[in-house]
N, C-alpha and C positions, 0 to 999 in steps of 0.2 A: 499430151499424156502427163509429162513432167509438172506440165500447168496446172494443172486441175489436182495435183497432189501435192503439191507448192501450196496452191490455193487451200486445201484442205489442211495441211500443216497451220499456215496461220489462222483459218479460222479456228483451229482446235486450242492454238494458243491464244487466241482473241478470249476464248471462252474459259482459259484456263485464268487467264488474267483476270478477266472481268470476276471470277469467282474467288480468287483470292483481293482481291481490291474490295469486294464486298464484304469477306470475313473480317479484312482488317477495319473495316467502317463499325461492322458491327462491333467486335472485339473494342474498337475506341468509345463507341456508345457506352457499353457496358462499364468501360471504366470510367467514362466521364460519371454517369450515374453511382457509381460506387465513391466518388471524388465527392459529389454533391452532398451524399448521405453522410459520410466522413465529417462533412464540413458542418451538416447541420449538426451532427452530433458532437463536434467540438463547440458548435456556439452555446449550445444546451449545457454543456459542462462548465465553460465559462460562465454564463450567467447562474448557474447552479453556485458557480465557486462567489462570484460575487454576491449574490445573497447569503449564503452562509458567511461571508464575510462581514457583509451590514449585521447580520444578526449577532456575531458574534462581538462585533464592536459595541453593539446596545446591550448584550449582557453584561459586558466586562467595563462598563461606564461606572468608574468611582463613584459617583452620586447613588447611582443604585445600588450599588454594593455596599455603600453606609448605610443606606435604609435597610436592607436585608439584618447587616449587622446588629442594627438599633430594633428592629422588630425581633428579632430571634436573641437576642442577648441574654436573656434569663434562660433560656434552652441550652444554648452552645458553650456560654459562658466565657466568651470569647475576653482577652485581654490583649493590651497593646503588645508588639515585639518590644522587648528588651535587648540591647547589646551585650549583655552578659549571658545570653541563652546560647553565643556563639562559643562552641568546643573546639578544642583542637584537637589534633590525633593521640597527643599524648594524654588528654585528659578523657580519653575511650576506654574502658576496660576491656584488657584480654580477655578473648572467649575460654570459659574452663575446658580443659581436656576431657575429651569424648570417656564415656564409660565403656572398657572394652566388652564386659558383659553385655550392655547395651546394645552394643554394634554387633555383637554377635547373633542375637534376635530380631537387627533390622530394626531396632524403635532408637537407634541413635540418629543425630543430624547428619546427614548424606554428606554432606560437607565437610563437617569437622572429621566425617571418618574416610573420608577422601586425602585429607590434608595430613593425616595422622597412619597412614598408608594401609589402612582395614578397609575392605569393600564393604559397601552399606548393607549388602545382602549377603554376607559371607555366610555360610553352611547351608542357607537355604537352596533346596535344590529339589 
């Protein structure tokens, strides 16, 4: 009698072990499929990045840009860059003070209002 109970317990343990093993195998297969999908998506994105870099290199070729500058010179009226165009911070004019009346109506520059201590929408409720 004890032998039959022991055999039954071992049989149930064997069935439980088989079920756990099958479940683990199934989860591993799902994870492998997910990894394969991610690898394919990564490869696709890398190909897209390579294509975009090649396109960017093509679009920014100096010879192509010079051709466009020559073609649209009359429209844009571009001129060569001059070193005298570079300004220092001392040459930049200071921002004029904000008009308090305009700040009260909300028409003033919000940054200037914040720096002057007045809320940009003061009095609007």
